[in-house]
N, CA and C of each residue as an Amber inpcrd file, in Angstrom:
protein
   438
   2.1260000  -0.0740000 -15.3960000   1.2610000  -0.8210000 -14.5140000
   0.3640000  -1.6740000 -15.3860000   0.1400000  -2.9140000 -14.9560000
  -0.7760000  -3.7920000 -15.6560000  -2.2110000  -3.3830000 -15.3920000
  -3.1280000  -4.1170000 -15.9670000  -4.5420000  -3.8270000 -15.7420000
  -4.9060000  -4.1410000 -14.2990000  -5.7800000  -3.3150000 -13.7320000
  -6.2170000  -3.5170000 -12.3590000  -7.7020000  -3.8260000 -12.3280000
  -8.0490000  -4.8390000 -11.5930000  -9.4370000  -5.1720000 -11.3230000
  -9.8270000  -4.4080000 -10.0610000 -11.0360000  -3.9030000 -10.0130000
 -11.4730000  -3.1310000  -8.8440000 -11.3040000  -3.9200000  -7.5490000
 -11.4610000  -5.2380000  -7.6090000 -11.3570000  -6.0510000  -6.3920000
  -9.9230000  -6.2050000  -5.9020000  -8.9390000  -5.7950000  -6.7100000
  -7.5430000  -5.8880000  -6.2730000  -7.0190000  -4.5580000  -5.7250000
  -7.8760000  -3.5410000  -5.6720000  -7.4810000  -2.2630000  -5.0830000
  -7.7500000  -2.3060000  -3.5850000  -6.7150000  -2.1480000  -2.8130000
  -6.8490000  -2.1350000  -1.3570000  -7.1730000  -0.7360000  -0.8580000
  -6.6830000   0.2680000  -1.5580000  -6.9630000   1.6670000  -1.2180000
  -6.8010000   2.4850000  -2.4830000  -7.7100000   3.4110000  -2.7010000
  -7.6500000   4.2680000  -3.8790000  -7.7380000   5.7250000  -3.4380000
  -6.5900000   6.4010000  -3.4480000  -6.4980000   7.7940000  -2.9940000
  -7.1490000   7.9540000  -1.6170000  -6.7680000   7.0640000  -0.7170000
  -7.3240000   7.0700000   0.6380000  -6.6710000   8.1750000   1.4660000
  -7.5050000   9.0620000   2.0140000  -6.9970000  10.1300000   2.8850000
  -6.6230000   9.5200000   4.2340000  -5.4150000   9.8020000   4.6710000
  -4.9170000   9.2790000   5.9490000  -4.3690000  10.4600000   6.7390000
  -4.8760000  10.6650000   7.9510000  -4.3780000  11.7760000   8.7660000
  -4.0200000  11.3640000  10.1880000  -4.7090000  10.3970000  10.7620000
  -4.5170000  10.0260000  12.1690000  -3.2100000   9.2890000  12.4100000
  -2.6080000   9.5250000  13.5720000  -1.4370000   8.7480000  13.9550000
  -1.8760000   7.3360000  14.3020000  -0.9360000   6.4140000  14.2740000
  -1.2490000   5.0100000  14.5370000  -1.5650000   4.2780000  13.2400000
  -2.2230000   3.1200000  13.3690000  -2.5420000   2.2830000  12.2130000
  -3.8590000   2.7150000  11.5780000  -3.8160000   2.9650000  10.2770000
  -4.9880000   3.3230000   9.4770000  -5.1470000   2.2300000   8.4290000
  -6.1460000   1.3660000   8.5970000  -6.3460000   0.2300000   7.6870000
  -6.8020000   0.7090000   6.3170000  -6.3640000   0.0080000   5.2810000
  -6.8110000   0.3240000   3.9250000  -8.3220000   0.1950000   3.8320000
  -8.9070000   0.9250000   2.8960000 -10.3690000   0.9380000   2.7600000
 -10.9250000  -0.4270000   2.3870000 -10.1400000  -1.2520000   1.7210000
 -10.6010000  -2.5700000   1.2820000  -9.6780000  -3.6740000   1.7810000
 -10.2500000  -4.8600000   1.8880000  -9.5160000  -6.0720000   2.2620000
  -9.6220000  -7.0290000   1.0870000  -8.5250000  -7.6790000   0.7340000
  -8.5500000  -8.6590000  -0.3490000  -8.8650000 -10.0290000   0.2350000
  -9.8550000 -10.6970000  -0.3510000 -10.2440000 -12.0540000   0.0560000
  -9.7620000 -12.9980000  -1.0220000  -8.8330000 -13.8600000  -0.6600000
  -8.2410000 -14.7810000  -1.6260000  -9.1350000 -15.9720000  -1.9360000
 -10.2740000 -16.0820000  -1.2830000 -11.1930000 -17.1770000  -1.5810000
 -11.2480000 -18.1810000  -0.4510000 -11.5190000 -19.4000000  -0.7990000
 -11.6870000 -20.4860000   0.1650000 -10.4980000 -20.5920000   1.1120000
 -10.7930000 -20.8500000   2.3520000  -9.7380000 -21.0310000   3.3530000
  -8.8170000 -22.1930000   2.9950000  -9.2890000 -23.1320000   2.1950000
  -8.4830000 -24.2950000   1.8300000  -7.4870000 -23.9960000   0.7190000
  -7.7010000 -22.9010000  -0.0070000  -6.7870000 -22.5460000  -1.0990000
  -6.2640000 -21.1270000  -0.9280000  -6.1480000 -20.6960000   0.3000000
  -5.8900000 -19.2860000   0.5620000  -4.4360000 -18.8520000   0.4590000
  -3.4700000 -19.7510000   0.3560000  -2.0810000 -19.3140000   0.3340000
  -1.8380000 -18.4680000  -0.9160000  -1.6920000 -17.1610000  -0.7180000
  -1.5500000 -16.2150000  -1.8230000  -0.2770000 -16.4250000  -2.6310000
   0.6940000 -17.1150000  -2.0910000   1.9310000 -17.3470000  -2.8290000
   1.7750000 -18.4670000  -3.8490000   0.6780000 -19.1980000  -3.8170000
   0.4900000 -20.3650000  -4.6710000  -0.4350000 -20.0900000  -5.8600000
  -0.4640000 -18.8670000  -6.3530000  -1.3960000 -18.5020000  -7.4110000
  -0.9340000 -18.9050000  -8.8000000   0.3450000 -19.1220000  -9.0000000
   0.8670000 -19.3760000 -10.3280000   1.1670000 -18.0640000 -11.0530000
   0.7070000 -16.9600000 -10.5150000   0.9810000 -15.6280000 -11.0630000
   2.1610000 -15.0190000 -10.3140000   2.8010000 -14.0870000 -10.9510000
   3.8810000 -13.3360000 -10.3380000   3.2830000 -12.0530000  -9.7680000
   2.5710000 -12.1530000  -8.6460000   1.8340000 -11.0200000  -8.0930000
   2.7240000 -10.0870000  -7.2810000   2.3130000  -8.8120000  -7.2520000
   3.0070000  -7.7900000  -6.4740000   1.9830000  -6.9880000  -5.6910000
   2.3230000  -6.6450000  -4.4820000   1.5050000  -5.7480000  -3.6750000
   2.2430000  -4.4130000  -3.6650000   1.5480000  -3.3790000  -4.1120000
   2.1340000  -2.0520000  -4.2730000   1.4200000  -1.0580000  -3.3720000
   2.1670000  -0.2370000  -2.6620000   1.6080000   0.8240000  -1.8290000
   2.3670000   2.1010000  -2.1540000   1.6340000   3.1220000  -2.6060000
   2.2660000   4.3460000  -3.0800000   1.5830000   5.5930000  -2.5160000
   2.3140000   6.6930000  -2.5590000   1.7550000   7.9860000  -2.1780000
   1.0030000   8.5170000  -3.3980000  -0.2610000   8.8240000  -3.2190000
  -1.0890000   9.3330000  -4.3080000  -1.0430000  10.8630000  -4.3530000
  -1.1540000  11.5030000  -3.1930000  -1.0980000  12.9650000  -3.0640000
  -0.0890000  13.2950000  -1.9750000   0.8170000  14.1900000  -2.2620000
   1.8730000  14.5600000  -1.3190000   1.3030000  14.8580000   0.0730000
   1.9640000  14.2960000   1.0770000   1.5200000  14.4500000   2.4640000
   2.1050000  15.7140000   3.0890000   1.3390000  16.2830000   4.0220000
   1.8140000  17.4200000   4.8140000   1.5100000  17.1360000   6.2810000
   2.2230000  17.8370000   7.1510000   2.0390000  17.6340000   8.5910000
   2.4870000  18.8830000   9.3300000   1.8780000  19.1090000  10.4820000
   2.3080000  20.1990000  11.3470000   3.5540000  19.8270000  12.1300000
   3.9660000  18.5740000  12.0530000   5.1490000  18.0910000  12.7630000
   6.0140000  17.2530000  11.8420000   6.7990000  16.3800000  12.4280000
   7.7240000  15.5370000  11.6720000   7.1080000  14.1550000  11.4520000
   5.9830000  14.0890000  10.7680000   5.2640000  12.8310000  10.5630000
   6.0760000  11.8290000   9.7480000   5.8130000  10.5630000  10.0040000
   6.3740000   9.4680000   9.2220000   5.2300000   8.5390000   8.8240000
   5.4250000   7.7980000   7.7310000   4.4360000   6.8040000   7.3050000
   5.1740000   5.5340000   6.9200000   4.5850000   4.4090000   7.3080000
   5.1050000   3.0960000   6.9560000   3.9330000   2.2760000   6.4230000
   4.0860000   1.6940000   5.2430000   3.0580000   0.8080000   4.6930000
   3.3530000  -0.6030000   5.1860000   2.3380000  -1.2450000   5.7640000
   2.5120000  -2.5760000   6.3500000   1.4760000  -3.5200000   5.7460000
   1.9320000  -4.6450000   5.2160000   1.0480000  -5.6920000   4.7120000
   0.6400000  -6.5620000   5.8920000  -0.6720000  -6.7550000   6.0590000
  -1.1840000  -7.5970000   7.1360000  -2.0670000  -8.6930000   6.5590000
  -2.1570000  -9.8260000   7.2750000  -3.0640000 -10.8960000   6.8530000
  -3.9190000 -11.3680000   8.0180000  -4.9620000 -12.1380000   7.6740000
  -5.9100000 -12.6100000   8.6750000  -6.5750000 -13.8870000   8.1800000
  -6.9310000 -14.7600000   9.0920000  -7.6820000 -15.9660000   8.7500000
  -9.1820000 -15.7060000   8.7750000  -9.6070000 -14.6860000   9.5620000
 -11.0430000 -14.4740000   9.7770000 -11.5470000 -13.0860000   9.3650000
 -10.7080000 -12.2690000   8.7490000 -11.0570000 -10.9100000   8.3360000
 -11.4110000 -10.0270000   9.5420000 -10.8780000 -10.3760000  10.6950000
 -11.1510000  -9.6130000  11.8990000  -9.8670000  -9.3100000  12.6710000
  -9.0580000 -10.3180000  12.8890000  -7.8080000 -10.1770000  13.6210000
  -6.6560000 -10.2410000  12.6210000  -5.9740000  -9.1220000  12.4420000
  -4.8960000  -9.0290000  11.4570000  -3.5360000  -9.0010000  12.1460000
  -2.5270000  -9.5090000  11.4430000  -1.1530000  -9.4990000  11.9510000
  -0.2180000  -8.9870000  10.8610000   0.8500000  -8.3010000  11.2670000
   1.8410000  -7.8050000  10.3130000   2.5370000  -8.9680000   9.6220000
   2.7300000  -8.8310000   8.3060000   3.4530000  -9.8270000   7.5200000
   4.7530000  -9.2310000   6.9950000   4.6520000  -8.0810000   6.3430000
   5.8180000  -7.3800000   5.8050000   5.6230000  -5.8900000   6.0400000
   6.6560000  -5.2310000   6.5460000   6.6000000  -3.7850000   6.7610000
   7.6050000  -3.1000000   5.8490000   7.1450000  -2.0600000   5.1670000
   8.0430000  -1.2500000   4.3610000   8.8590000  -0.3490000   5.2680000
   9.7720000   0.3970000   4.7060000  10.5820000   1.3050000   5.5170000
   9.7420000   2.4550000   6.0620000  10.1550000   2.9980000   7.1810000
   9.5180000   4.1900000   7.7300000  10.0000000   5.3560000   6.8740000
   9.0420000   6.0840000   6.2940000   9.3790000   7.1790000   5.3890000
   9.0640000   8.5130000   6.0520000  10.0600000   9.3820000   6.1130000
   9.8840000  10.7090000   6.6960000   9.0390000  11.5780000   5.7830000
   8.4900000  12.6340000   6.3380000   7.5840000  13.5320000   5.6280000
   8.1600000  14.0060000   4.2890000   9.4220000  14.3440000   4.2580000
  10.0410000  14.8430000   3.0230000   9.9650000  13.8250000   1.8830000
   9.8840000  12.5370000   2.2030000   9.8150000  11.4940000   1.1850000
   8.4010000  11.1050000   0.7920000   7.4020000  11.7190000   1.4160000
   6.0060000  11.3680000   1.1550000   5.4290000  12.2420000   0.0420000
   6.0890000  12.1930000  -1.1190000   5.6720000  12.9760000  -2.2770000
   4.8930000  12.1030000  -3.2480000   4.0230000  12.7310000  -4.0200000
   3.1850000  12.0020000  -4.9850000   4.0410000  11.0910000  -5.8550000
   3.6500000   9.8170000  -5.9410000   4.3570000   8.8430000  -6.7580000
   5.3840000   8.0130000  -6.0080000   5.7140000   8.4010000  -4.7820000
   6.7160000   7.6480000  -4.0090000   6.1710000   6.2650000  -3.6450000
   7.0130000   5.2570000  -3.7720000   6.6440000   3.8860000  -3.4200000
   6.9950000   3.6360000  -1.9620000   6.0020000   3.1900000  -1.1820000
   6.2240000   2.8980000   0.2350000   6.4380000   1.4120000   0.4900000
   5.8390000   0.5790000  -0.3610000   6.0030000  -0.8720000  -0.2240000
   5.7430000  -1.5100000  -1.5770000   6.6190000  -2.4240000  -1.9600000
   6.4400000  -3.1740000  -3.1980000   7.0130000  -4.5620000  -2.9380000
   6.1100000  -5.5380000  -2.7940000   6.5480000  -6.8560000  -2.3480000
   5.6500000  -7.9380000  -2.9430000   6.2270000  -9.1070000  -3.1570000
   5.4200000 -10.2540000  -3.5570000   4.8360000 -10.8920000  -2.3010000
   3.6050000 -11.4140000  -2.3840000   3.0200000 -12.0510000  -1.1930000
   3.9080000 -13.1900000  -0.7020000   4.3170000 -13.1640000   0.5530000
   5.1620000 -14.2250000   1.0820000   4.4140000 -15.5610000   1.1690000
   5.1570000 -16.6360000   1.1480000   4.5870000 -17.9760000   1.3020000
   3.8880000 -18.0680000   2.6510000   2.7050000 -18.6640000   2.6530000
   1.9880000 -18.9100000   3.8940000   1.0240000 -17.8210000   4.3240000
   0.8200000 -16.8090000   3.4880000  -0.1460000 -15.7730000   3.8730000
  -1.5410000 -16.3600000   3.9910000  -2.2890000 -15.8280000   4.9450000
  -3.6380000 -16.3270000   5.1920000  -4.6450000 -15.7070000   4.2120000
  -5.8940000 -16.1310000   4.3210000  -6.9390000 -15.8410000   3.3360000
  -7.1490000 -14.3560000   3.0390000  -7.1740000 -13.4940000   4.0440000
  -7.4670000 -12.0780000   3.8630000  -6.2020000 -11.2550000   4.0490000
  -6.0650000 -10.1980000   3.2420000  -4.9650000  -9.2760000   3.5180000
  -5.3460000  -7.8440000   3.1880000  -4.6110000  -6.9330000   3.8130000
  -4.8370000  -5.5050000   3.6550000  -3.5160000  -4.7760000   3.8570000
  -3.5480000  -3.4810000   3.6100000  -2.4170000  -2.6040000   3.9130000
  -2.8230000  -1.7270000   5.0940000  -1.8860000  -1.4730000   5.9720000
  -2.0810000  -0.5150000   7.0530000  -1.0940000   0.6150000   6.8080000
  -1.6130000   1.8420000   6.8730000  -0.7560000   3.0260000   6.7900000
  -0.4210000   3.3980000   8.2280000   0.8020000   3.1470000   8.6500000
   1.2190000   3.3810000  10.0330000   1.8510000   4.7730000  10.1280000
   1.0950000   5.7120000  10.6950000   1.5480000   7.1030000  10.8070000
   2.1640000   7.2940000  12.1830000   3.3820000   7.8200000  12.2110000
   4.0830000   8.0080000  13.4750000   4.5480000   9.4330000  13.6820000
   4.9410000   9.7330000  14.8770000   5.5260000  11.0000000  15.3280000
   4.5180000  12.1420000  15.3900000   3.8220000  12.4230000  14.2920000
   2.8250000  13.5080000  14.2540000   1.7580000  13.1530000  13.2250000
   0.5700000  13.6940000  13.4140000  -0.5250000  13.4510000  12.4700000
  -0.2480000  14.1430000  11.1370000  -0.8280000  13.6080000  10.0820000
  -0.7610000  14.2600000   8.7740000  -1.9080000  15.2610000   8.6770000
  -1.6770000  16.3660000   8.0010000  -2.7460000  17.3270000   7.7430000
  -3.3110000  17.1370000   6.3470000  -2.5890000  16.4390000   5.4940000
  -3.0480000  16.0930000   4.1470000  -2.2050000  14.9280000   3.6550000
  -2.7210000  14.2480000   2.6630000  -2.0020000  13.1290000   2.0630000
  -2.9650000  12.0180000   1.7170000  -2.8090000  11.4550000   0.5240000
  -3.6370000  10.3300000   0.0940000  -2.7280000   9.2190000  -0.3990000
  -3.1980000   7.9730000  -0.1910000  -2.3750000   6.8090000  -0.4660000
  -3.1760000   5.7690000  -1.2380000  -2.4900000   5.0260000  -2.0920000
  -3.1170000   4.0050000  -2.9200000  -2.3490000   2.7010000  -2.7570000
  -3.0900000   1.5860000  -2.6900000  -2.4700000   0.2590000  -2.6110000
  -3.2690000  -0.6890000  -3.4790000  -2.5710000  -1.5950000  -4.1540000
  -3.2290000  -2.5210000  -5.0680000  -2.3670000  -3.7540000  -5.2950000
  -3.0060000  -4.7870000  -5.8140000  -2.3200000  -6.0210000  -6.2080000
  -2.2390000  -6.0060000  -7.7250000  -1.0700000  -6.2970000  -8.2580000
  -0.9190000  -6.3320000  -9.7170000   0.0130000  -7.4700000 -10.1070000
   0.0500000  -7.7450000 -11.3980000   0.9600000  -8.7840000 -11.8780000
   2.2220000  -8.1750000 -12.4810000   2.4190000  -6.8860000 -12.2600000
   3.6140000  -6.1960000 -12.7310000   4.1060000  -5.2460000 -11.6490000
   5.3240000  -4.7900000 -11.8180000   5.8970000  -3.8070000 -10.9060000
   5.7030000  -2.4380000 -11.5240000   5.2230000  -1.4970000 -10.7380000
   5.0610000  -0.1230000 -11.2030000   6.4440000   0.4930000 -11.3250000
   6.8530000   0.8670000 -12.5370000   8.2000000   1.4030000 -12.7390000
   8.2260000   2.8080000 -13.3370000   7.0660000   3.3230000 -13.7720000
   7.1210000   4.6500000 -14.3890000   7.4600000   5.6990000 -13.3410000
   8.1880000   6.6980000 -13.7620000   8.6120000   7.7650000 -12.8640000
   7.9660000   9.0590000 -13.3580000   7.2600000   9.7440000 -12.4810000
   6.6290000  11.0030000 -12.8580000   7.7050000  12.0420000 -13.1590000
   7.5430000  12.7390000 -14.2550000   8.4790000  13.7880000 -14.6590000
   7.7460000  15.1160000 -14.6780000   8.4330000  16.1930000 -14.3680000
   7.7720000  17.4990000 -14.4110000   7.3870000  17.8580000 -15.8330000
   6.2650000  18.5550000 -15.9900000   5.8350000  18.9890000 -17.3010000
   6.4580000  20.3400000 -17.6060000   6.2830000  20.8180000 -18.8070000
   6.7510000  22.1380000 -19.1630000   8.1450000  22.1610000 -19.7790000
   8.6170000  21.0210000 -20.2940000   9.9370000  21.0230000 -20.9170000
   9.8500000  21.5940000 -22.3400000  10.9700000  22.0600000 -22.8630000
  11.0410000  22.6240000 -24.2010000  11.8070000  21.6740000 -25.1060000
  11.2650000  21.4180000 -26.2800000  11.9480000  20.5780000 -27.2590000
  12.6920000  21.4910000 -28.2150000  13.9900000  21.2500000 -28.3400000
  14.8120000  22.1110000 -29.2070000  14.9120000  21.5560000 -30.6020000
């Protein structure tokens, strides 16, 4: 992962339990409405949404990370939706959405954690903007070197 500026973190270990749409703790403001198209930055930006802490549920919960944008930081609309991930796939380190900002995105954007079927009893999620793709894979500790 590249360096992260605090202002590019949309959610940092955000606890999500309620069914329905749970907006990320932060909204990214791309600046002036006249230069707001996030695809025109000249950078190769990525929006990443990952499971920070393994989720649990009393039922068959699902989570979908959805990128939303807004012109006024009040009324948001879906732009890109990641796949619906079943509870078994909501393990620490799992990627729920990894996408470059599409052409034409409006000034403000956020991630929505869309919880379906059943509420979560535990689980934390992180979302951020970076100039690299997160590719490291968590490996179990405790291996023996021969």
